[in-house]
ZADO-1210 file (C-alpha; in nm, 4 decimals, padded with zeros to 6 digits):
<atoms>
<atom x="03.5171" y="-01.1820" z="-01.1630" code="MET" pos="1"/>
<atom x="03.5948" y="-01.2941" z="-01.5182" code="CYS" pos="2"/>
<atom x="03.4866" y="-00.9865" z="-01.7141" code="GLY" pos="3"/>
<atom x="03.1576" y="-00.8854" z="-01.8682" code="GLY" pos="4"/>
<atom x="02.8822" y="-00.6808" z="-01.7064" code="GLN" pos="5"/>
<atom x="02.6108" y="-00.7241" z="-01.4503" code="LEU" pos="6"/>
<atom x="02.3061" y="-00.5210" z="-01.5533" code="LEU" pos="7"/>
<atom x="02.0050" y="-00.4237" z="-01.3430" code="ILE" pos="8"/>
<atom x="01.6702" y="-00.3578" z="-01.5115" code="ALA" pos="9"/>
<atom x="01.4728" y="-00.1165" z="-01.2886" code="PRO" pos="10"/>
<atom x="01.1105" y="-00.2082" z="-01.2201" code="CYS" pos="11"/>
<atom x="01.1553" y="-00.5532" z="-01.3743" code="SER" pos="12"/>
<atom x="00.9424" y="-00.8434" z="-01.2562" code="ARG" pos="13"/>
<atom x="01.0487" y="-01.2072" z="-01.2482" code="VAL" pos="14"/>
<atom x="00.8025" y="-01.4918" z="-01.2080" code="GLY" pos="15"/>
<atom x="00.8942" y="-01.8438" z="-01.1017" code="HIS" pos="16"/>
<atom x="00.6675" y="-02.1315" z="-01.2015" code="ILE" pos="17"/>
<atom x="00.7328" y="-02.4337" z="-00.9819" code="PHE" pos="18"/>
<atom x="00.6599" y="-02.7862" z="-01.0973" code="ARG" pos="19"/>
<atom x="00.4474" y="-03.0106" z="-00.8771" code="LYS" pos="20"/>
<atom x="00.7295" y="-03.2623" z="-00.8771" code="ARG" pos="21"/>
<atom x="01.1002" y="-03.2659" z="-00.9440" code="ARG" pos="22"/>
<atom x="01.1613" y="-03.3845" z="-01.3038" code="PRO" pos="23"/>
<atom x="01.4990" y="-03.5363" z="-01.2199" code="TYR" pos="24"/>
<atom x="01.6239" y="-03.7582" z="-00.9416" code="GLY" pos="25"/>
<atom x="01.9001" y="-03.7374" z="-00.6847" code="SER" pos="26"/>
<atom x="02.1333" y="-04.0322" z="-00.7524" code="PRO" pos="27"/>
<atom x="02.1729" y="-04.2335" z="-00.4362" code="GLY" pos="28"/>
<atom x="01.9770" y="-03.9732" z="-00.2399" code="GLY" pos="29"/>
<atom x="02.2596" y="-03.7184" z="-00.2737" code="THR" pos="30"/>
<atom x="02.1874" y="-03.3626" z="-00.1627" code="ASP" pos="31"/>
<atom x="02.2703" y="-03.2129" z="-00.5029" code="THR" pos="32"/>
<atom x="02.2321" y="-02.8548" z="-00.3816" code="MET" pos="33"/>
<atom x="02.4939" y="-02.9056" z="-00.1105" code="ALA" pos="34"/>
<atom x="02.7207" y="-03.0902" z="-00.3560" code="HIS" pos="35"/>
<atom x="02.7086" y="-02.8086" z="-00.6115" code="ASN" pos="36"/>
<atom x="02.7467" y="-02.5396" z="-00.3445" code="SER" pos="37"/>
<atom x="03.0614" y="-02.7098" z="-00.2184" code="LEU" pos="38"/>
<atom x="03.2066" y="-02.7155" z="-00.5690" code="ARG" pos="39"/>
<atom x="03.1264" y="-02.3451" z="-00.6123" code="LEU" pos="40"/>
<atom x="03.2845" y="-02.2543" z="-00.2786" code="ALA" pos="41"/>
<atom x="03.6073" y="-02.4444" z="-00.3474" code="HIS" pos="42"/>
<atom x="03.6494" y="-02.2966" z="-00.6964" code="VAL" pos="43"/>
<atom x="03.5381" y="-01.9350" z="-00.6561" code="TRP" pos="44"/>
<atom x="03.5246" y="-01.8169" z="-00.2942" code="MET" pos="45"/>
<atom x="03.8955" y="-01.8327" z="-00.1984" code="ASP" pos="46"/>
<atom x="03.9408" y="-01.7833" z="00.1775" code="GLN" pos="47"/>
<atom x="03.5715" y="-01.6933" z="00.2160" code="TYR" pos="48"/>
<atom x="03.4763" y="-02.0573" z="00.1683" code="LYS" pos="49"/>
<atom x="03.5638" y="-02.1029" z="00.5362" code="GLU" pos="50"/>
<atom x="03.2724" y="-01.8777" z="00.6269" code="GLN" pos="51"/>
<atom x="03.0391" y="-02.0943" z="00.4171" code="TYR" pos="52"/>
<atom x="03.1681" y="-02.4088" z="00.5872" code="LEU" pos="53"/>
<atom x="03.1217" y="-02.2482" z="00.9284" code="SER" pos="54"/>
<atom x="02.7524" y="-02.2211" z="00.8386" code="LEU" pos="55"/>
<atom x="02.7397" y="-02.5800" z="00.7129" code="ARG" pos="56"/>
<atom x="02.9774" y="-02.7789" z="00.9363" code="PRO" pos="57"/>
<atom x="02.7976" y="-03.0954" z="00.8266" code="ASP" pos="58"/>
<atom x="02.9606" y="-03.0517" z="00.4846" code="LEU" pos="59"/>
<atom x="03.3193" y="-03.0370" z="00.6104" code="ILE" pos="60"/>
<atom x="03.5060" y="-03.3325" z="00.4682" code="GLY" pos="61"/>
<atom x="03.2252" y="-03.4275" z="00.2284" code="ARG" pos="62"/>
<atom x="03.3372" y="-03.5277" z="-00.1208" code="SER" pos="63"/>
<atom x="03.2530" y="-03.2785" z="-00.3970" code="PHE" pos="64"/>
<atom x="03.4263" y="-03.4426" z="-00.6913" code="GLY" pos="65"/>
<atom x="03.7079" y="-03.3205" z="-00.9160" code="ASP" pos="66"/>
<atom x="03.7107" y="-02.9401" z="-00.9632" code="VAL" pos="67"/>
<atom x="04.0544" y="-02.9149" z="-01.1276" code="SER" pos="68"/>
<atom x="03.9019" y="-02.8337" z="-01.4667" code="GLU" pos="69"/>
<atom x="03.7013" y="-02.5449" z="-01.3166" code="ARG" pos="70"/>
<atom x="04.0051" y="-02.4133" z="-01.1279" code="VAL" pos="71"/>
<atom x="04.2045" y="-02.4210" z="-01.4526" code="GLU" pos="72"/>
<atom x="03.9227" y="-02.2356" z="-01.6310" code="LEU" pos="73"/>
<atom x="03.9366" y="-01.9614" z="-01.3688" code="ARG" pos="74"/>
<atom x="04.3162" y="-01.9370" z="-01.4079" code="ARG" pos="75"/>
<atom x="04.2970" y="-01.9315" z="-01.7880" code="ARG" pos="76"/>
<atom x="04.0354" y="-01.6549" z="-01.7912" code="LEU" pos="77"/>
<atom x="04.2435" y="-01.4560" z="-01.5390" code="GLN" pos="78"/>
<atom x="03.9442" y="-01.4106" z="-01.3139" code="CYS" pos="79"/>
<atom x="03.9649" y="-01.1728" z="-01.0209" code="ARG" pos="80"/>
<atom x="03.9425" y="-01.2789" z="-00.6575" code="SER" pos="81"/>
<atom x="03.6250" y="-01.3169" z="-00.4571" code="PHE" pos="82"/>
<atom x="03.7514" y="-01.0359" z="-00.2356" code="LYS" pos="83"/>
<atom x="03.7553" y="-00.8086" z="-00.5421" code="TRP" pos="84"/>
<atom x="03.3968" y="-00.9163" z="-00.6157" code="PHE" pos="85"/>
<atom x="03.2851" y="-00.8200" z="-00.2661" code="LEU" pos="86"/>
<atom x="03.4608" y="-00.4839" z="-00.2785" code="GLN" pos="87"/>
<atom x="03.3578" y="-00.3802" z="-00.6302" code="ASN" pos="88"/>
<atom x="03.0434" y="-00.5664" z="-00.7335" code="VAL" pos="89"/>
<atom x="02.8699" y="-00.6300" z="-00.4051" code="TYR" pos="90"/>
<atom x="03.0052" y="-00.3704" z="-00.1604" code="PRO" pos="91"/>
<atom x="02.6846" y="-00.3941" z="00.0448" code="GLU" pos="92"/>
<atom x="02.8042" y="-00.7360" z="00.1537" code="MET" pos="93"/>
<atom x="03.1558" y="-00.6272" z="00.2430" code="SER" pos="94"/>
<atom x="03.0860" y="-00.5382" z="00.6046" code="SER" pos="95"/>
<atom x="02.9199" y="-00.8723" z="00.6657" code="SER" pos="96"/>
<atom x="03.1935" y="-01.0596" z="00.4816" code="ALA" pos="97"/>
<atom x="03.4563" y="-00.8963" z="00.7050" code="LYS" pos="98"/>
<atom x="03.2522" y="-00.9895" z="01.0094" code="ASN" pos="99"/>
<atom x="03.1815" y="-01.3653" z="01.0084" code="PRO" pos="100"/>
<atom x="02.9487" y="-01.3350" z="01.3062" code="GLN" pos="101"/>
<atom x="02.7277" y="-01.0880" z="01.1201" code="ALA" pos="102"/>
<atom x="02.7286" y="-01.3108" z="00.8151" code="LEU" pos="103"/>
<atom x="02.6384" y="-01.6125" z="01.0247" code="ASN" pos="104"/>
<atom x="02.3453" y="-01.4292" z="01.1824" code="ARG" pos="105"/>
<atom x="02.2155" y="-01.3379" z="00.8381" code="ALA" pos="106"/>
<atom x="02.2399" y="-01.6855" z="00.6873" code="LEU" pos="107"/>
<atom x="02.2222" y="-01.9312" z="00.9769" code="ARG" pos="108"/>
<atom x="01.9483" y="-02.1891" z="00.9654" code="ARG" pos="109"/>
<atom x="01.6743" y="-02.1492" z="01.2293" code="PRO" pos="110"/>
<atom x="01.7510" y="-02.3283" z="01.5583" code="PRO" pos="111"/>
<atom x="01.5920" y="-02.6724" z="01.5857" code="VAL" pos="112"/>
<atom x="01.3503" y="-02.7048" z="01.8766" code="LEU" pos="113"/>
<atom x="01.2641" y="-03.0748" z="01.8480" code="GLN" pos="114"/>
<atom x="01.3781" y="-03.3794" z="01.6520" code="ARG" pos="115"/>
<atom x="01.2275" y="-03.7217" z="01.6038" code="GLY" pos="116"/>
<atom x="00.9774" y="-03.9365" z="01.4179" code="ARG" pos="117"/>
<atom x="00.6301" y="-03.7919" z="01.3580" code="VAL" pos="118"/>
<atom x="00.3905" y="-04.0686" z="01.4672" code="ARG" pos="119"/>
<atom x="00.0165" y="-04.0637" z="01.4085" code="ASN" pos="120"/>
<atom x="-00.1698" y="-04.1665" z="01.7243" code="VAL" pos="121"/>
<atom x="-00.4689" y="-04.3184" z="01.5437" code="GLY" pos="122"/>
<atom x="-00.2707" y="-04.5521" z="01.3195" code="SER" pos="123"/>
<atom x="00.0522" y="-04.5864" z="01.5171" code="GLY" pos="124"/>
<atom x="00.2482" y="-04.5271" z="01.1953" code="GLN" pos="125"/>
<atom x="00.5048" y="-04.2597" z="01.1091" code="CYS" pos="126"/>
<atom x="00.5114" y="-03.9793" z="00.8542" code="LEU" pos="127"/>
<atom x="00.7683" y="-04.0385" z="00.5788" code="VAL" pos="128"/>
<atom x="00.8381" y="-03.9423" z="00.2189" code="ALA" pos="129"/>
<atom x="00.6509" y="-04.1529" z="-00.0356" code="GLN" pos="130"/>
<atom x="00.9721" y="-04.1687" z="-00.2407" code="GLY" pos="131"/>
<atom x="01.3112" y="-04.0249" z="-00.1460" code="ARG" pos="132"/>
<atom x="01.3323" y="-03.7479" z="00.1176" code="PRO" pos="133"/>
<atom x="01.5313" y="-03.5475" z="-00.1382" code="SER" pos="134"/>
<atom x="01.2538" y="-03.5596" z="-00.4009" code="GLN" pos="135"/>
<atom x="01.1201" y="-03.2071" z="-00.4306" code="LYS" pos="136"/>
<atom x="00.7423" y="-03.2102" z="-00.4745" code="GLY" pos="137"/>
<atom x="00.7064" y="-03.5624" z="-00.3379" code="GLY" pos="138"/>
<atom x="00.4091" y="-03.6471" z="-00.1180" code="THR" pos="139"/>
<atom x="00.4248" y="-03.7751" z="00.2389" code="VAL" pos="140"/>
<atom x="00.2609" y="-04.0964" z="00.3580" code="VAL" pos="141"/>
<atom x="00.2362" y="-04.3196" z="00.6651" code="LEU" pos="142"/>
<atom x="00.4626" y="-04.6212" z="00.7037" code="ARG" pos="143"/>
<atom x="00.5584" y="-04.8463" z="00.9992" code="PRO" pos="144"/>
<atom x="00.7876" y="-04.6596" z="01.2391" code="CYS" pos="145"/>
<atom x="01.1554" y="-04.7541" z="01.2404" code="ASP" pos="146"/>
<atom x="01.3781" y="-04.5780" z="01.4985" code="PRO" pos="147"/>
<atom x="01.6872" y="-04.6837" z="01.3014" code="ARG" pos="148"/>
<atom x="01.5751" y="-04.5229" z="00.9759" code="ASP" pos="149"/>
<atom x="01.7305" y="-04.1727" z="00.9332" code="PRO" pos="150"/>
<atom x="01.4790" y="-04.1008" z="00.6566" code="GLU" pos="151"/>
<atom x="01.2042" y="-04.0906" z="00.9207" code="GLN" pos="152"/>
<atom x="01.3665" y="-03.8127" z="01.1265" code="GLU" pos="153"/>
<atom x="01.2002" y="-03.4732" z="01.1238" code="TRP" pos="154"/>
<atom x="01.3269" y="-03.1475" z="01.2716" code="ALA" pos="155"/>
<atom x="01.0843" y="-02.8839" z="01.4000" code="PHE" pos="156"/>
<atom x="01.2594" y="-02.5475" z="01.4073" code="ASP" pos="157"/>
<atom x="01.2058" y="-02.2039" z="01.5567" code="GLU" pos="158"/>
<atom x="01.0235" y="-02.0802" z="01.2443" code="GLU" pos="159"/>
<atom x="00.7658" y="-02.3608" z="01.2585" code="GLY" pos="160"/>
<atom x="00.9195" y="-02.5556" z="00.9718" code="GLN" pos="161"/>
<atom x="00.9080" y="-02.9358" z="00.9650" code="LEU" pos="162"/>
<atom x="01.2223" y="-03.0530" z="00.7848" code="VAL" pos="163"/>
<atom x="01.2642" y="-03.4159" z="00.6798" code="LEU" pos="164"/>
<atom x="01.6176" y="-03.5627" z="00.6923" code="SER" pos="165"/>
<atom x="01.7634" y="-03.2095" z="00.6924" code="GLY" pos="166"/>
<atom x="01.6586" y="-03.1622" z="00.3290" code="LEU" pos="167"/>
<atom x="01.3048" y="-03.0471" z="00.2443" code="LEU" pos="168"/>
<atom x="01.0141" y="-02.8862" z="00.4316" code="CYS" pos="169"/>
<atom x="00.6564" y="-03.0058" z="00.4727" code="LEU" pos="170"/>
<atom x="00.4541" y="-02.7685" z="00.2538" code="ASP" pos="171"/>
<atom x="00.0875" y="-02.7203" z="00.1601" code="VAL" pos="172"/>
<atom x="-00.0824" y="-02.5466" z="-00.1280" code="SER" pos="173"/>
<atom x="-00.2369" y="-02.2166" z="-00.0191" code="GLU" pos="174"/>
<atom x="-00.4474" y="-02.2089" z="-00.3370" code="VAL" pos="175"/>
<atom x="-00.5737" y="-02.5678" z="-00.3623" code="ARG" pos="176"/>
<atom x="-00.6087" y="-02.6952" z="-00.0076" code="THR" pos="177"/>
<atom x="-00.7454" y="-03.0239" z="-00.1426" code="SER" pos="178"/>
<atom x="-00.3951" y="-03.1047" z="-00.2692" code="ASP" pos="179"/>
<atom x="-00.1970" y="-03.3334" z="-00.0363" code="PRO" pos="180"/>
<atom x="00.0959" y="-03.1838" z="00.1586" code="PRO" pos="181"/>
<atom x="00.4302" y="-03.2184" z="-00.0173" code="ARG" pos="182"/>
<atom x="00.8024" y="-03.1833" z="00.0462" code="LEU" pos="183"/>
<atom x="00.9413" y="-02.8600" z="-00.0948" code="MET" pos="184"/>
<atom x="01.2561" y="-02.6531" z="-00.0645" code="LYS" pos="185"/>
<atom x="01.2538" y="-02.4640" z="00.2656" code="CYS" pos="186"/>
<atom x="01.1924" y="-02.0940" z="00.1934" code="HIS" pos="187"/>
<atom x="01.1995" y="-01.9551" z="00.5483" code="GLY" pos="188"/>
<atom x="00.9018" y="-01.7261" z="00.4817" code="SER" pos="189"/>
<atom x="00.6446" y="-01.9010" z="00.6986" code="GLY" pos="190"/>
<atom x="00.3120" y="-01.9266" z="00.5179" code="GLY" pos="191"/>
<atom x="00.2727" y="-02.2628" z="00.3483" code="SER" pos="192"/>
<atom x="00.5548" y="-02.4118" z="00.5589" code="GLN" pos="193"/>
<atom x="00.4603" y="-02.2837" z="00.9041" code="GLN" pos="194"/>
<atom x="00.3208" y="-02.5448" z="01.1447" code="TRP" pos="195"/>
<atom x="00.2141" y="-02.5397" z="01.5091" code="ALA" pos="196"/>
<atom x="00.3119" y="-02.8457" z="01.7105" code="LEU" pos="197"/>
<atom x="00.2864" y="-02.9511" z="02.0724" code="GLY" pos="198"/>
<atom x="00.5651" y="-03.0568" z="02.3104" code="ALA" pos="199"/>
<atom x="00.8059" y="-03.3419" z="02.2381" code="LEU" pos="200"/>
<atom x="00.6516" y="-03.6818" z="02.3090" code="GLY" pos="201"/>
<atom x="00.3020" y="-03.5427" z="02.3729" code="LYS" pos="202"/>
<atom x="00.0042" y="-03.5817" z="02.1402" code="SER" pos="203"/>
<atom x="-00.1127" y="-03.2723" z="01.9563" code="SER" pos="204"/>
<atom x="-00.2596" y="-03.1650" z="01.6274" code="ARG" pos="205"/>
<atom x="-00.0285" y="-03.0523" z="01.3464" code="LEU" pos="206"/>
<atom x="-00.1924" y="-02.7208" z="01.2647" code="TYR" pos="207"/>
<atom x="-00.0996" y="-02.5455" z="00.9399" code="GLN" pos="208"/>
<atom x="-00.1038" y="-02.1755" z="01.0161" code="VAL" pos="209"/>
<atom x="-00.1537" y="-02.0454" z="00.6611" code="SER" pos="210"/>
<atom x="-00.4536" y="-02.2556" z="00.5541" code="VAL" pos="211"/>
<atom x="-00.6023" y="-02.3006" z="00.9021" code="GLY" pos="212"/>
<atom x="-00.6310" y="-02.6794" z="00.8742" code="GLN" pos="213"/>
<atom x="-00.4757" y="-02.9830" z="01.0403" code="CYS" pos="214"/>
<atom x="-00.2754" y="-03.2741" z="00.9062" code="LEU" pos="215"/>
<atom x="-00.5066" y="-03.5737" z="00.9021" code="SER" pos="216"/>
<atom x="-00.5415" y="-03.9361" z="00.7886" code="VAL" pos="217"/>
<atom x="-00.8469" y="-04.1325" z="00.6856" code="THR" pos="218"/>
<atom x="-00.9024" y="-04.4328" z="00.9127" code="ALA" pos="219"/>
<atom x="-00.8402" y="-04.7100" z="00.8528" code="PRO" pos="220"/>
<atom x="-00.5165" y="-04.6225" z="00.6784" code="VAL" pos="221"/>
<atom x="-00.5093" y="-04.7779" z="00.3321" code="GLY" pos="222"/>
<atom x="-00.2104" y="-04.9557" z="00.1759" code="PRO" pos="223"/>
<atom x="-00.0887" y="-04.6312" z="00.0192" code="LYS" pos="224"/>
<atom x="-00.0966" y="-04.4505" z="00.3545" code="GLY" pos="225"/>
<atom x="-00.1866" y="-04.1086" z="00.2171" code="TYR" pos="226"/>
<atom x="-00.2379" y="-03.8074" z="00.4457" code="VAL" pos="227"/>
<atom x="-00.4289" y="-03.4883" z="00.3740" code="SER" pos="228"/>
<atom x="-00.5332" y="-03.1542" z="00.5174" code="MET" pos="229"/>
<atom x="-00.8715" y="-03.1309" z="00.6902" code="ALA" pos="230"/>
<atom x="-01.0811" y="-02.9126" z="00.9192" code="ILE" pos="231"/>
<atom x="-00.9390" y="-02.9574" z="01.2682" code="CYS" pos="232"/>
<atom x="-01.1207" y="-03.1841" z="01.5135" code="ASP" pos="233"/>
<atom x="-01.0369" y="-03.3884" z="01.8238" code="GLN" pos="234"/>
<atom x="-01.0028" y="-03.7295" z="01.6557" code="SER" pos="235"/>
<atom x="-00.6943" y="-03.9463" z="01.6960" code="GLU" pos="236"/>
<atom x="-00.6505" y="-03.9316" z="01.3181" code="ASP" pos="237"/>
<atom x="-00.5335" y="-03.5729" z="01.3704" code="GLN" pos="238"/>
<atom x="-00.3195" y="-03.6440" z="01.6768" code="GLN" pos="239"/>
<atom x="00.0564" y="-03.6648" z="01.6216" code="TRP" pos="240"/>
<atom x="00.3634" y="-03.7170" z="01.8404" code="ARG" pos="241"/>
<atom x="00.7179" y="-03.6051" z="01.7666" code="LEU" pos="242"/>
<atom x="00.9129" y="-03.8851" z="01.9308" code="GLU" pos="243"/>
<atom x="01.2890" y="-03.8899" z="01.9740" code="SER" pos="244"/>
</atoms>
């Protein structure tokens, strides 16, 4: 949009090495990804930002800070429109961009099947983030249940993902199953983030499809309240309820 070139290297390979924990915080628990995406949309996407907001109605009206400097940069560099970008750089996207319904189908988050607190039957306590729900790589632990605490609300969606506070997904290591489950960015690819769960309000095991193990606690629950993955059995330590 502002000049330069976009080059493609055929047969290239890119590897991503993910840290076990996020090396920086989220001030005040802010969803920094949503904040930055809003800034990008308002500076660069012109009328197409409405399509982004139609996918994320929860962000409508949310503050994204002062973008006047970025808008001035775009004006000073005489950047082209986002429509030009779609027509000339990414024409494969043009048909979807002209059809908001098609774009929505491609990018919409999976429908949520159940919401509520995830309570362990054996201990009577609820599954929460050890730190902030926005801390990528953070572990999950058991704490006393609090129906008024939004940071205890999980969403179980159509793809089997367990999402805490609408931010991160419950994830396990497919290589080192002895590692405790952690909160990671939702990738929508199943595998390490795909769980099988029973009906709302009824006890069931939380079965992790990829590693073939169940979410478990060691009774009695210690002061740190850690949970782990274990071979599935019928004990109450592996029984969980998603309670609204």
